[in-house]
N, C-alpha and C positions, 0 to 999 in steps of 0.2 A: 708556257705554263710544266711544273713539272708534277710529277704523278700526287705528290702529297698535298701542292699549293690546288690541283683540281679535287680532292678529297675535303680539303677544305671547303671550300668556293659552292661543293655539295652538301655537305655538312651546315652550312651558314643558313643556305637557303632552304633545305630540310625544317635547321628550325624555326626560321623565322613565319614559314609556311603551317607547321604546328601551331607553334605559337598565336600565333593571327588565331588559329580555326579553336584554341584553347579559349583567349581573350573571346571570340565572340561567343561560344559558349557562355562563358562568365555573365557575360554583358548582356545575353537572354535570357538567365535564370537570373539576371537582378533585377531586370525588365520586367517578366511574366509575376517575381514575388511582389513586383511593385504596384504590378495592377491589378492581383490579390486584394494586396491590400488596401488599395484604392475603393476596390470595390467594396471588399468589407465592409468599409468605416462609410462611404456610400451609402450602405445595404442600412447599416446600425441608423445612422441619421433618418435614414428615412424615416424607422421604423420610430426613435426616437421621436419627428413630428406629428406624427398619426397618434401618437402618447400627446401629444399633448392638445390636441381640438378634445380632448373628451371632458377637461376643465373650465372650457377657451365657453366650451356652452351654457345655458344659462338653463339652472335647475326651477326659473315660476316664469311665468309668460312675459318675461321684459323683456327686451332688445337688449344689447349690449357694444360698445365698441375697444379694440383691445389691439396690442402690437406685438411681435417676438423679435427679439435681435437676431443673428446666425452666426454663428462666430466667421466664417468666408464669407465671399458671393458666392453665391449658390441658384442654379436652376431646381424649379420641385417640378414635377411630371403630373399632374392630377386628369385621371382620367374613371369611370367608371363602367359598375358594370351590373347585370340585375339576376346572377348567381346566388342560390341561396333562397332564401325566406326574404330575406331583403336587402339584398344586392352587395354590390361593395363602393366606396373609394376607396381611389387605387393610388400611392402614392410611388414617385420612385424621385431619387436626387441625386446631385453632377454639382462638382465645384469646380471654381475656375484655378486654372493651372497658371503663377505666376502674374506678368503683368501683359501678356497679349491675350488673346482672346480663342485660348485654348481651354478645353472643357476635359475634367476626368468623363470617362462612361459611365452611363446612371447605372448602380446597384441597383439588388434586386428591390422588385416592386413590395411595399408595406401596404394590408388591404386591414378598413376597419368594415366591419358591419352599423356602427354604432350613430357614428358622423357621416354628415351629408356638405361635402364640399363644391359646393358654388364657386368656379376661378374659371378663367382657360386655362386653356391644356400645357401653356408654359409660363410658371411664373421667374420672373428674376430677380434677384437683388438679395442684401444683406437684411434685408428689414420685410417681416411678413405683417402688413393692416389685414386687422377681419371687421367684419360686422358681423352681427347674430344677431336673429331675429325669429320667433316662435311662429310655425307653421300651426294654426288652430283649422279646423274646418267639425264641427264649431271648440269641441275641444283640443287640451293642446296633443297635437301627435307626435313633433320633434322639432330639432332646430334646423332655419336654412345660416347654414358656416359658409358666410363669404370673406374669401382670401382673395388682397391683391396688392401689386406690389409697383403700379403703373401711377402714376400722376392723370389724377379725371378733373374734366371742368365740367361743371353742370349748367347749360343755358337756357335761360327761361322755366325755372324749375317752380312747382307748384309750391303754393307756401304751406303747406303741409305737408308735400316733400321733404321741403328744407330743411324745417325746422325737427322732421325726426329724424334727419343723416347730421347736421349738425349738435343738438343734442348728444350722440354718440362719440362724435370726431373731442377726441381729447386735443392736449400739447403735444402728445407724440403722437399722435393718427393723426398727421396734415395733408393726406396726400388730394385729400379734393376738397375742392374750389369753386364759387357759385360765381356767375357772372350774366350780367343782362344782355348780353353779347358776343357771337361768334368770335369777334376779331380782340376782342379782350382776354381772351384764356392763354396760358402760356403754350407754345412754343411745342413745349414736352410735353401737354398732356394730352388723354383721352379726350376727346369733346363726346359728351353728352346731352340732345336736342330734345327739347319738349315743343319744339318751331323750327320746322327748317332739317334740312341733311347735315349728320353729326358720322363723326366713328359711328355711335348709335342712337337710333334714332325713336323716342317713345313714344304712342300713339294713344293718350286717355280717351276714353269711352264718358270722365267724368272727371268732376268741378276738383276734387284732391286725389285722381289718379287712383283709384283704388281697383280701377281694370282697364284693360288696355292688348296693347301689343307693344312689344319693340323689335324694333328690325335689326338681326345680326345678319350678317352673310345675305342679305336681298334673302333674309326668309322673318315673319313675323311670327313672334314666340308671347304666345298667350298670358296674359299674365292676371293675377288677382290681390290685393293687400297687396303683403309684402313680398310675394314669387318678385313685386315689379325688380328689386334691387337686387335680387339674386338673378333673373334676367340680363340685369344693363353690365352685373360683372363676369358672368360666364358667358361659355363657349357656348354655342347653343346645343352640340354634343351632349356637356354635361348636365345642362341645362335641363333638356328630355328624360336624361338617365334617374337625375337625384327627381325628378317631382313621380316617375315612376316608381322609382322606391319609396317615394312618402305614403304616396296612394297604396300601396303595399302595406304600407303601419298602418296606414289609416283602415285599412279593409276589418285589421285584428283588432285596433283596437278600438272600432263601432263595434267589435262582435264583443266584445268585454261589455262598453258601454250596457248592451240589450241584456243581457245575463245580467249585469247590475241595476237595471229597471228593474227587471221583473222583481229583484229578490228585494232591494227598498220599498216596493210597492206591496211587497208581504209581507212589510213593519209597516204597515201602518202610513205609508209617502204614497199619495196619490198619482202618482208620474206614469202610470199603466201608458197613457195616450200617448207618449211621448218613442217608446216602440216602434212603434209602425214607424215612425221618422227615419229612426234609425237604424232599420232593417231595410229601410230606399238607401241610407246611405249607405249602406255595405255592400248591398248589391252594386252600385253604381261604383264603388269603390274595389270590389272584384272583377269588373265587367272595363275597368278601366285598357283603354288602346292608344289614345291620343289627349293634345293640349288639350283640344278644342274639347275635351270631355270634363273638363273640372269645371265649366260656366251651369251643365247638370250637380255636380256634386255641391257646388258653391251656393249654387239657390236651397238645395235640399238644407246643407247645412245652414245660410242665414232664419227659415224657418225653424224648423229645428232648436236655434239659440233663441228665436223669439219666445217660443213654444215653451224652454226652461226659462227662463228670463219671468216670466208669468205664474210659475209656481212655488208656492211656497215652500214647499222641500224641493227644493232644485237639486237635477242631480250628476250637476259641472258646473 
């Protein structure tokens, strides 16, 4: 080969190497831009999702059921912390890429201190169903906001529980079915048994299942009243954390009612005898440490509610 040919060959090889390097850098830059865009989109969706939680909550002491549709198949990661006065529900979002099992990386977390979101740690789907129940001890403290995307089959459900759930299930929110036997449950459903062993097992302490335990991951989660549904649909971590947050709020709300009791009594309403019970409720809320403490709080709450109902000038 002559010298001119050798020079051409070298120039050609150099051009390939240089061009490949430039192309690699260009692809890398574009991919980084796409990743940044995906992260921004996922972060914005998480923020919008937490914004939706507020109007889903009830403004009165009633329960409700609802559903939201997502534009893409998504993974919603839900967690909880106890930072600040009331703590936070924390949500991040990821979406499916194409037709495979690839997912974008979750965006930044979005926090809300006004919502108490009970769910499994990860939800997946294009639709998210919600159940909303008031949390009262004995006055309303907040809302138990439950989110789920899986199908559920309730087996041998107490009549009171079945009626309450069916009243909330609309034609757009039909992921929950009821069965008299485990064998009759759909194959893809998570099973909830009130007798026997299922994915979730409920042990009721009374006929209407107002008190008892929900067994999840070999741990017993104590519940009372509407906390039953939170314990069924939530991970044990989110359940414990959000109960703690609600009790923190109870401590503040009970202090407000204590002051209200003094005020209305000075205006001629004879309900000063409630104040001792309210202060007791406040003290137990402030000293809350674990789920078993809910029992004592509930006992005080029931006594306080009975006394309030006997008054001509009721406090709440």
